[in-house]
C-alpha positions in Angstrom: -0.4 -36.6 3.1 -2.1 -33.2 2.8 -4.4 -32.2 0.2 -3.3 -29.6 -2.4 -3.6 -28.5 -6.1 -0.3 -29.8 -7.8 0.4 -28.6 -11.3 -2.0 -30.9 -14.3 0.6 -33.8 -15.4 4.1 -33.1 -13.8 4.4 -35.3 -11.0 5.7 -34.0 -7.9 9.1 -35.3 -7.0 9.6 -37.1 -4.3 9.8 -36.3 -0.8 13.3 -38.3 -0.3 15.1 -37.4 -3.5 17.8 -36.4 -1.5 16.8 -36.0 1.4 18.0 -37.3 4.5 17.0 -38.0 8.2 19.0 -34.9 9.6 17.9 -32.9 6.6 14.1 -33.9 7.7 15.6 -32.9 11.6 16.7 -29.6 10.3 13.4 -28.6 8.4 11.3 -29.4 11.8 14.0 -27.4 13.6 13.6 -24.1 11.1 9.7 -24.7 11.3 9.8 -24.6 14.7 11.8 -21.0 14.5 9.3 -19.6 12.7 6.5 -20.9 15.2 8.2 -19.6 18.0 8.6 -16.6 16.4 5.0 -16.4 15.9 3.9 -17.5 19.6 6.1 -14.9 20.9 4.5 -11.7 18.8 2.9 -9.8 21.7 -0.7 -8.6 20.8 -0.9 -5.3 19.4 3.0 -4.7 19.1 2.5 -4.2 15.1 0.5 -3.4 13.1 -0.9 -5.6 10.3 1.2 -4.1 7.3 4.2 -5.3 10.2 2.7 -8.4 10.8 2.8 -9.0 7.5 6.6 -8.2 6.8 7.0 -10.9 10.2 4.9 -13.3 8.7 6.9 -13.6 5.4 10.2 -13.9 6.9 9.1 -16.4 9.1 7.6 -18.6 6.1 11.1 -18.3 4.5 11.9 -20.6 7.8 8.9 -22.8 8.2 8.6 -23.8 4.2 12.5 -25.7 2.8 14.3 -24.4 -0.2 11.9 -20.9 -0.2 14.6 -18.2 -2.3 11.5 -15.6 -1.9 8.1 -15.6 0.4 5.1 -12.8 0.7 2.3 -12.7 2.4 -0.5 -11.0 1.0 -4.3 -9.8 2.6 -7.6 -10.4 0.9 -9.5 -6.9 0.4 -12.8 -8.2 1.7 -14.6 -4.9 0.2 -13.6 -4.8 -3.2 -13.8 -8.2 -5.2 -12.7 -6.2 -8.5 -9.4 -5.7 -6.0 -8.9 -8.9 -4.7 -5.4 -8.0 -2.4 -5.4 -5.0 0.0 -2.0 -5.2 0.9 0.9 -7.4 0.9 4.6 -8.0 2.1 7.3 -9.5 0.4 11.3 -10.8 1.6 13.1 -9.7 -1.5 12.4 -7.5 -4.6 11.7 -10.3 -7.2 8.9 -11.5 -5.0 7.1 -8.4 -5.3 7.7 -8.2 -8.8 5.9 -11.5 -9.4 3.2 -10.6 -7.1 2.6 -7.4 -8.7 2.0 -9.1 -12.3 -0.4 -11.0 -10.1 -2.8 -8.8 -8.5 -2.0 -5.6 -10.5 -1.8 -6.9 -13.7 -3.0 -9.8 -15.0 -5.3 -11.4 -12.0 -4.2 -14.5 -12.5 -1.3 -17.2 -10.7 -1.1 -19.9 -7.3 -2.1 -16.9 -4.5 -5.2 -15.8 -6.0 -5.7 -19.5 -7.5 -5.1 -20.5 -4.0 -7.4 -18.3 -2.4 -10.4 -19.6 -4.6 -9.8 -23.1 -3.7 -8.6 -22.6 -0.2 -6.2 -25.3 -0.8 -2.2 -25.1 -1.0 -1.4 -24.4 -4.7 1.9 -26.1 -6.0 3.5 -25.2 -9.2 7.0 -27.1 -10.2 7.1 -25.7 -13.9 5.7 -21.8 -13.9 6.5 -21.2 -17.7 4.5 -24.6 -18.7 1.6 -24.3 -16.2 -2.0 -24.1 -18.1 -3.3 -22.8 -15.2 -1.7 -19.8 -15.5 -0.9 -18.9 -19.2 0.3 -15.2 -18.7 1.5 -15.0 -15.2 3.4 -18.1 -15.7 5.7 -17.0 -18.5 5.8 -13.6 -17.1 7.5 -15.3 -13.8 9.8 -18.0 -15.7 11.3 -14.8 -17.3 12.1 -13.7 -14.4 14.0 -16.8 -13.1 11.5 -18.4 -11.2 10.3 -21.6 -11.8 8.4 -23.2 -9.2 5.8 -21.8 -6.5 4.1 -23.1 -3.6 0.5 -20.6 -2.1 -0.8 -21.7 1.0 -4.3 -19.9 2.2 -4.9 -18.3 5.8 -8.2 -19.7 7.1 -10.2 -18.5 10.5 -13.1 -20.3 10.5 -13.1 -21.9 6.7 -13.0 -18.2 5.4 -9.6 -17.3 3.8 -8.6 -13.8 4.8 -5.2 -13.8 3.1 -1.8 -16.3 2.0 1.6 -17.1 2.1 3.6 -17.3 -1.3 6.5 -19.6 -1.5 8.8 -18.9 -4.5 12.1 -21.0 -5.8 14.4 -20.7 -8.3 15.2 -23.9 -9.3 12.3 -26.4 -11.1 10.7 -28.8 -9.1 11.4 -27.3 -5.9 8.5 -28.0 -3.7 7.3 -31.5 -2.4 4.3 -32.9 -0.4 7.0 -32.2 2.9 7.2 -28.8 2.0 3.4 -28.7 1.5 3.0 -30.5 4.8 5.6 -28.3 6.9 4.1 -25.3 5.3 0.2 -25.9 5.9 1.8 -26.5 9.9 2.7 -22.8 9.4 -0.2 -21.5 7.5 -2.8 -22.3 10.6 -1.7 -20.2 13.5 -0.2 -17.1 11.4 -3.8 -16.8 10.0 -4.6 -17.0 13.4 -2.7 -14.2 14.3 -3.3 -12.1 11.5 -6.9 -12.2 12.3 -6.7 -11.4 15.8 -4.7 -8.5 15.0 -6.9 -6.7 12.4 -9.4 -7.7 15.4 -7.6 -5.5 17.1 -6.4 -2.5 15.0 -10.0 -2.3 14.2 -11.5 -2.0 17.7 -8.7 0.8 18.2 -9.6 2.3 15.4 -13.8 2.5 16.7 -12.4 3.2 20.3 -10.0 6.4 19.0 -13.4 7.4 16.7 -15.2 7.5 19.7 -12.9 9.3 21.5 -12.3 12.0 18.8 -16.7 12.2 18.1 -16.9 12.8 21.7 -13.6 15.8 22.1 -15.7 17.4 19.0 -18.5 17.7 20.4 -17.5 18.9 24.0 -16.0 21.7 22.2 -19.2 22.5 20.0 -21.1 22.4 23.2 -19.2 24.7 24.3 -18.8 27.1 21.4 -22.7 27.2 21.3 -22.4 28.7 25.3 -20.0 31.1 23.9 -22.1 32.0 21.9 -25.5 32.4 24.2 -23.7 34.2 26.1 -22.5 36.5 24.0 -25.6 36.8 21.7 -28.4 35.8 23.6 -28.9 32.9 21.2 -30.9 29.3 22.0 -28.8 26.1 22.4 -30.5 25.2 18.4 -30.0 29.2 17.6 -26.0 28.8 18.8 -26.1 25.2 16.7 -27.5 26.9 13.4 -25.0 29.7 13.7 -21.6 27.6 13.8 -23.3 25.7 10.8 -23.7 28.9 8.8 -20.1 29.9 9.5 -18.8 26.5 8.6 -20.6 26.6 5.4 -19.5 29.8 4.6 -15.9 29.3 5.4 -16.2 25.6 3.7 -14.5 23.9 7.0 -15.8 22.1 9.7 -18.3 23.5 12.5 -15.7 21.2 14.9 -12.8 23.9 13.3 -15.0 26.6 13.8 -15.9 25.4 16.9 -12.2 25.3 18.5 -11.7 28.7 16.8 -14.1 30.2 19.1 -13.4 28.2 21.8 -9.8 29.4 21.5 -10.5 32.8 21.3 -12.2 32.8 24.6 -9.2 31.7 26.5 -7.0 34.3 24.4 -9.3 37.0 25.6 -9.8 35.3 29.3 -6.5 35.3 29.4 -5.4 38.8 28.4 -4.0 41.6 30.5 -6.2 43.8 32.2 
C-alpha cells in the first residue's frame, strides 16, 4: 500500500467499489500509455514549459478518473514564490491552481511538496487542512484532489495535481498508479532542466566570446586611427558607452561596422 496523507476523519473509498478486473486492466493499459509517451520524449526536443504540458496530458492517462490535471515546477531561489511555472489540461484546473499559488498559498499541491508524500482529499469543501482553498475549490465544482510530489534524490522539484468533480474519487489504487508515473516524470523533468541550463550557459559563453572579439577589433581600429595603446582604446570605448548610455559591445560593433563600410566603399 502506498503511503499518503489522506483527509482526516474521512475514509478513502474502497478500491474494489464498482471496479472489475477488466477495469484494473484498462487502468494498467492507460498507465502504460502515459509511461510509453514519457519514454518516447527525446531529450532536448522540448523546452521545460513544453514538457510540463506533455506531462500534464500524460497524467490524465496514468491516473484513473481524472477530470483535469496540472504539473507544477518549484521556484528554487525564492521561497516566497513557491511555484515557478505550471501547465494545465483544462481552464478549471488553472483557476484552482491560481487559488493555491497566487492567492491563498494553501492547497494539496503545496502540502504534498512540503510533506514529500502524496496528498488526497475526497471532499475539498470540508477538508480542514485548507479552510480557505477547499471551500473555493468546491465552489468551482471540484471535490476530489490527488497531488503527487515529483522527487529526485529525495528533493522535491514540483508536483502533479489531479482533480475530479465528484467526491471521493481517488482510491489507494489511484495513488499507486499516480506514484508509478510520477517517479519517471520527475527524472524527465529534472534532466530537461539540466539540459536547458547547460544550453543557456553555452549560449552565454558563446555570446561573451563574440562580444570580446568585436571589442578587440574596435580597440584595434582606435589604435590604428588615433595611436592609442590597448588600455587607452578600451578606456575610449568605455567613455563613449557612458556618454551614450549603451553597452560597450554596441559601441564596438558600431565602430567595426563603420570600418567595414569604409573599406567596401568605392574609391
